C-alpha angles and dihedrals in degrees: 000000000000091000091054090050092052092048091048091049091050091049091050091050092049090049092050091049089050090052092049091048092048092050092049091049091049091051093050091047090049091051090050089050092052091049091049091049091050090050090048090052092049093048092046089051091049091048090056091050091050092049090051091048091049091051090049094048093046097047115129093235093054093047090049092050092051091047091053099040105036102025099032093231123154137180113276119255119242090255090057095054116098119197115215119199117224117230 
């Protein structure tokens, strides 16, 4: 009877240690998940900012302003336009 009690006590201790280890593993995995979600949110936010910046930089008005100011380009006059007939 005493032997069975010792074996049962050992099994209970091993089970308790397994539960503690499983809970600790779950906590660390949950923390890693939260960190990954925070990083995902930050990257998603940055992606939106980059898309907005790209749209701003590629706008027709901005390209036209740069063409006029930096390159000295201007719209052609009516006398400079040549019409080509398609065959």
